[in-house]
PAKOLMAR-389530 format. One line per 2 residues: their letters; for each residue x, y, z of C-alpha. Coordinates in Angstrom, 1 decimal. Layout:
BEGIN
A> X/Y/Z  ... $
***
This chain:
BEGIN
MI> 98.4/69.1/150.0  97.5/66.0/148.1 $
LA> 95.2/67.9/145.8  97.9/70.6/145.2 $
AD> 100.4/67.9/144.4  98.0/66.2/142.0 $
AA> 97.3/69.5/140.2  101.1/70.3/139.9 $
WA> 101.7/66.8/138.5  98.9/67.2/136.0 $
AW> 100.3/70.6/134.9  103.8/69.2/134.5 $
QV> 102.4/66.3/132.4  101.2/69.0/129.9 $
FF> 104.1/71.5/130.2  106.9/69.0/129.8 $
PL> 105.7/67.3/126.5  105.1/70.7/124.9 $
AL> 108.4/72.0/126.0  110.1/68.9/124.8 $
LA> 108.4/69.2/121.4  109.6/72.8/121.1 $
AA> 113.1/71.9/122.1  113.2/69.0/119.6 $
LA> 112.1/71.2/116.7  114.5/74.0/117.7 $
RA> 117.3/71.5/117.7  116.2/70.2/114.3 $
MI> 116.2/73.7/112.9  119.8/74.1/114.0 $
VV> 120.6/71.1/111.8  118.5/72.4/108.9 $
RI> 120.6/75.7/109.1  118.4/78.4/107.7 $
MD> 121.0/81.1/108.4  120.5/84.6/109.7 $
QP> 123.5/86.5/108.2  125.1/89.3/110.3 $
TS> 124.8/92.8/109.1  125.8/96.2/110.5 $
RK> 122.3/96.6/112.0  122.3/93.2/113.9 $
AH> 123.8/92.3/117.2  125.3/88.9/116.2 $
AR> 128.7/88.8/114.5  128.5/85.4/112.8 $
PT> 125.9/83.5/110.7  123.4/81.9/113.1 $
PT> 120.6/79.5/112.4  117.1/81.0/112.6 $
CG> 113.4/79.8/112.6  113.7/78.2/116.0 $
GI> 110.3/79.7/116.7  108.8/76.8/114.6 $
GV> 109.1/74.8/117.8  107.3/77.3/119.9 $
LA> 104.5/77.7/117.4  104.2/73.9/117.0 $
AC> 103.9/73.5/120.8  101.0/76.0/120.8 $
LA> 99.3/74.3/117.9  99.7/70.8/119.6 $
AP> 98.4/72.1/123.0  94.7/71.4/122.3 $
LL> 95.5/67.7/122.3  96.5/68.0/126.0 $
LP> 94.4/71.1/127.1  90.7/70.8/126.5 $
AL> 90.2/74.5/127.3  91.9/75.3/124.0 $
RH> 89.2/73.4/122.0  86.4/75.9/122.5 $
GI> 85.6/79.6/122.7  88.0/82.0/121.2 $
AP> 91.0/79.7/121.5  90.8/77.8/118.2 $
SL> 90.6/81.1/116.2  93.6/82.5/118.1 $
LV> 95.6/79.4/117.2  94.5/79.5/113.6 $
AA> 95.4/83.2/113.3  98.8/82.6/114.9 $
AL> 99.4/79.7/112.5  98.5/81.8/109.4 $
LG> 100.7/84.6/110.7  103.5/82.1/111.2 $
LV> 103.3/80.8/107.7  103.7/84.3/106.2 $
AL> 106.5/85.1/108.7  108.3/81.8/107.7 $
AD> 108.2/82.9/104.1  109.7/86.2/105.2 $
DF> 112.5/84.3/107.0  113.4/82.6/103.7 $
RP> 113.0/85.7/101.6  112.1/89.2/102.9 $
LG> 108.6/90.1/101.9  108.7/93.8/102.8 $
VA> 107.0/95.9/105.5  103.7/96.1/103.7 $
AK> 103.2/92.3/103.3  104.1/91.7/107.0 $
FL> 101.7/94.4/108.2  98.9/93.0/106.1 $
AQ> 99.4/89.6/107.5  99.4/91.0/111.0 $
LA> 96.3/93.0/110.3  94.5/90.0/108.7 $
AS> 95.3/87.8/111.8  94.0/90.6/114.1 $
LL> 90.8/91.1/112.0  90.1/87.4/112.1 $
VV> 90.1/87.1/115.9  88.3/90.4/116.4 $
AL> 85.6/89.3/113.9  85.1/86.2/116.0 $
GL> 84.6/88.1/119.2  87.9/89.2/120.7 $
RL> 87.9/92.7/121.9  89.1/95.2/124.5 $
GP> 86.5/97.0/126.5  82.7/96.5/126.6 $
AS> 80.5/96.1/123.6  79.2/99.6/124.1 $
WG> 82.5/101.0/122.9  81.5/99.8/119.4 $
LA> 83.9/100.5/116.5  86.3/102.3/118.9 $
GL> 86.7/99.2/120.9  87.3/97.1/117.8 $
AL> 89.9/99.6/116.5  91.6/99.7/119.9 $
TI> 91.8/95.9/119.9  93.3/95.7/116.4 $
FF> 95.8/98.4/117.2  96.9/96.6/120.4 $
LV> 97.3/93.3/118.6  99.3/94.7/115.8 $
FI> 101.4/96.9/118.0  102.4/94.2/120.4 $
TN> 103.1/91.8/117.6  105.5/94.3/116.0 $
AF> 107.0/95.4/119.3  107.9/91.8/120.1 $
NF> 109.2/91.2/116.6  111.4/94.3/116.9 $
MD> 112.9/93.1/120.2  114.0/89.7/118.8 $
GL> 117.6/90.8/118.2  119.6/89.8/121.3 $
DG> 120.2/86.4/122.9  117.5/85.5/125.3 $
LA> 115.8/88.9/125.2  112.5/88.2/123.4 $
GG> 112.3/84.5/124.3  113.0/85.1/128.0 $
TG> 110.7/88.1/128.3  107.9/86.2/126.5 $
LM> 108.4/83.2/128.9  108.1/85.5/131.9 $
AA> 105.0/87.2/130.5  103.3/84.0/129.5 $
TL> 104.0/82.3/132.8  102.6/85.3/134.8 $
LA> 99.6/85.6/132.6  98.9/81.9/133.2 $
AF> 99.2/82.5/136.9  96.9/85.5/137.0 $
AP> 94.3/84.6/134.3  90.9/83.3/135.3 $
AG> 91.3/79.7/136.4  90.5/77.1/133.8 $
SP> 90.0/79.7/131.0  91.3/79.4/127.5 $
AQ> 93.5/82.4/128.2  95.2/80.5/131.0 $
AG> 95.6/77.3/129.0  97.0/79.2/126.0 $
AW> 99.5/81.0/128.2  100.7/77.8/129.7 $
AL> 101.2/76.3/126.2  103.1/79.4/125.1 $
AA> 105.2/79.3/128.2  106.0/75.7/127.6 $
GL> 107.1/76.3/124.0  109.3/79.2/125.0 $
AG> 110.8/77.2/127.9  111.8/74.5/125.3 $
FL> 113.3/77.0/122.9  115.2/79.3/125.4 $
PF> 118.1/76.9/126.2  119.1/77.1/122.6 $
NL> 119.0/80.9/122.6  121.0/81.7/125.8 $
PR> 123.6/82.5/126.9  125.0/82.3/123.4 $
AR> 122.4/81.9/120.7  122.7/78.7/118.7 $
IF> 119.4/79.6/117.0  117.0/82.6/116.9 $
LG> 113.3/82.6/117.0  113.0/84.2/113.6 $
DV> 109.9/86.0/112.4  108.1/82.7/112.4 $
GS> 108.5/82.7/116.1  108.6/86.3/117.2 $
QP> 105.5/87.5/115.4  103.2/84.6/116.5 $
VG> 104.5/84.8/120.0  103.9/88.6/120.2 $
FL> 100.5/88.1/118.7  99.5/85.4/121.1 $
LA> 100.7/87.3/124.1  98.6/90.3/123.1 $
AL> 95.5/88.2/122.1  95.7/86.0/125.3 $
GV> 96.0/89.1/127.4  92.8/90.5/125.8 $
AA> 91.1/87.1/126.2  92.0/87.1/129.9 $
AQ> 90.5/90.5/130.3  87.3/89.3/128.6 $
GA> 87.2/86.3/130.9  87.5/88.6/133.9 $
AG> 84.8/90.8/132.5  82.5/87.7/132.2 $
LA> 83.0/87.1/135.9  83.0/90.6/137.3 $
GE> 81.1/92.7/134.8  84.1/94.7/133.5 $
PG> 87.7/93.9/132.5  89.0/96.0/135.5 $
KM> 92.7/95.6/136.2  93.1/92.5/134.0 $
AW> 93.2/94.7/130.9  96.4/96.3/132.2 $
LM> 98.2/93.0/132.9  99.9/92.4/129.5 $
PM> 101.0/96.0/129.0  102.5/95.9/132.4 $
LL> 104.2/92.6/131.8  105.7/93.9/128.6 $
SG> 106.5/97.4/129.9  110.2/97.0/129.3 $
LL> 109.7/96.1/125.7  107.2/98.9/125.2 $
LD> 109.6/101.4/126.7  112.4/100.3/124.4 $
VG> 110.2/100.5/121.3  108.7/103.8/122.3 $
LT> 112.1/105.4/123.0  113.5/104.0/119.7 $
LA> 110.6/105.3/117.6  110.7/108.7/119.3 $
RR> 114.4/109.2/118.8  114.2/108.2/115.1 $
AV> 111.1/110.4/114.6  113.0/113.4/116.0 $
AG> 116.0/112.6/113.8  113.8/112.5/110.7 $
AR> 114.6/108.8/110.0  112.1/106.5/108.3 $
LT> 110.5/104.5/111.1  110.1/101.4/108.9 $
EP> 113.7/101.2/107.9  115.9/98.5/109.5 $
HR> 118.4/100.0/111.9  120.7/99.4/114.9 $
EH> 119.3/102.0/117.2  117.1/100.0/119.5 $
FY> 117.7/100.9/123.1  118.8/97.4/123.9 $
QL> 121.3/97.6/121.1  122.7/100.8/122.5 $
AQ> 122.9/99.1/125.9  125.0/96.3/124.4 $
RA> 127.3/98.6/122.5  127.8/100.6/125.7 $
GF> 129.2/97.6/127.5  126.3/95.6/128.9 $
SP> 126.4/91.9/128.1  123.6/90.3/126.2 $
VA> 122.8/88.3/129.3  122.6/91.5/131.5 $
VA> 120.3/93.2/129.0  118.0/90.2/128.7 $
AA> 118.0/89.7/132.5  117.0/93.4/132.9 $
HW> 114.0/92.9/130.7  113.0/89.7/132.4 $
GF> 113.1/91.7/135.7  110.9/94.4/134.2 $
SC> 108.3/91.7/133.3  108.4/90.2/136.7 $
WG> 108.2/93.7/138.3  105.2/94.5/136.1 $
GI> 103.5/91.5/137.5  104.2/92.5/141.1 $
CW> 102.9/96.1/140.4  99.8/94.6/138.8 $
LL> 99.0/92.8/142.0  99.0/96.1/143.8 $
LD> 96.3/97.7/141.6  93.5/96.7/144.0 $
TS> 95.3/97.5/147.2  95.8/100.7/149.2 $
AA> 99.1/101.2/147.2  97.2/101.5/143.8 $
AA> 97.9/105.2/143.5  101.6/104.6/143.6 $
VP> 101.6/101.8/141.0  102.5/104.1/138.0 $
LL> 105.5/105.5/139.9  106.5/102.0/141.1 $
LA> 106.3/100.6/137.6  108.2/103.5/136.0 $
AP> 111.0/103.7/138.6  113.2/100.8/137.4 $
LL> 112.5/101.6/133.7  113.6/105.2/134.3 $
AW> 116.7/104.0/136.2  117.6/101.7/133.3 $
TV> 117.1/104.4/130.8  119.3/106.9/132.7 $
LV> 122.0/104.2/133.2  122.2/103.2/129.6 $
RA> 122.1/106.8/128.4  125.0/107.7/130.8 $
RT> 127.0/104.8/129.5  126.4/105.7/125.9 $
VR> 127.5/109.3/126.5  130.6/108.1/128.4 $
AG> 131.5/105.7/125.6  130.9/108.3/122.9 $
IA> 128.1/106.3/121.2  125.5/108.1/119.1 $
SS> 122.0/107.4/120.4  120.1/108.9/117.6 $
***
C-alpha cells in the first residue's frame, strides 16, 4: 500500500504541473482572442476564441523535463514532429492554408517518425508496413481534426483514449509516459471547452493531438512486440479506443461519396453534427463518444480471454445502436443526412 501511494503521488506530481500549464495557456489564449467565426457549417453560433490547443501541445513538449522516459528512444522525434505539425496548424488557424498544405505537413510529420523507426507490424512487412504506418498516422490525425467541432467532443475523447493508453501501455515505456503527458494537457484544457466552450482546440491542438494518439499507439505496439515478439492485441488498442470517431468519419465520408460531394470540402454533415441538429445536446453527444472510448478499452481487455470471438460484436453493438438512434431522430425531425 505504501509503494502504491508513493507511485500515485509521484504520478500526480507530474500530471498536475502539466495540466496546470495547459490550463494557464488555454486561459491566456481566451484573452488573446484569436476568434473562430461561426459559419453555416459550424456548430457554434457566436465567435469563440480558438488555439487553446497551444496549451496541450506545450504540456507535451514540457513533459520530458518531468518524465525521463520521453528523453530517449522514439519519444523525442514524436514530440519534434508534433511541434512542427503544430506550427503549420497554427498558421492555418490564423489564415487557412488549404487542404494540400495541411496534408503535406501531416505527411512530413509521419515520414519523419517512420524514418526514425516507428512502424506497425514486423520489419518483414517491408514497404507495406511503412505505408500502413504512414496511412494510419495521417488518417487518425485527420479524423481527430474533423471531429473537433463540438464542445468537449474531441478533447474529452482524446483524454479518455490517452488515459487508457497510459494504463495499458508497457510500464515505464516512452508510449506510457507520452500518453500521460497528453492526458494531462487535455485535462487542463477540457474545463475551458465544456459544457459551453470558452475556447476551442483549433488546428494547432487537434492535429498534434490526433497525431500523438496515433503515434503513441504504434509506439506502444512496438514496445509490446519487444517484450513478446509480436505486437499482438496492443496494435488494436488505439483503433478500438477511437472507434466512435472512426465510425463518425467513416459514415460521413461514405454518405458524401454516395452523394457525389467533394470529400475535401468543408461541410456540416458529420454524424455528430446531425445528432446535435436532431436534438441531442453537445454534452450528450460528447458523453456518448467518451463512452465509446471507454467501452473500446473494456473490449480490448477481452481480446485474450475466452470471450475474444465476441469482441467485434461487443464493440460494434453500442456504435450500431447510436447510429440507428441518431438516424431515427434525423428522419423524425426531417433533417437531410446526405
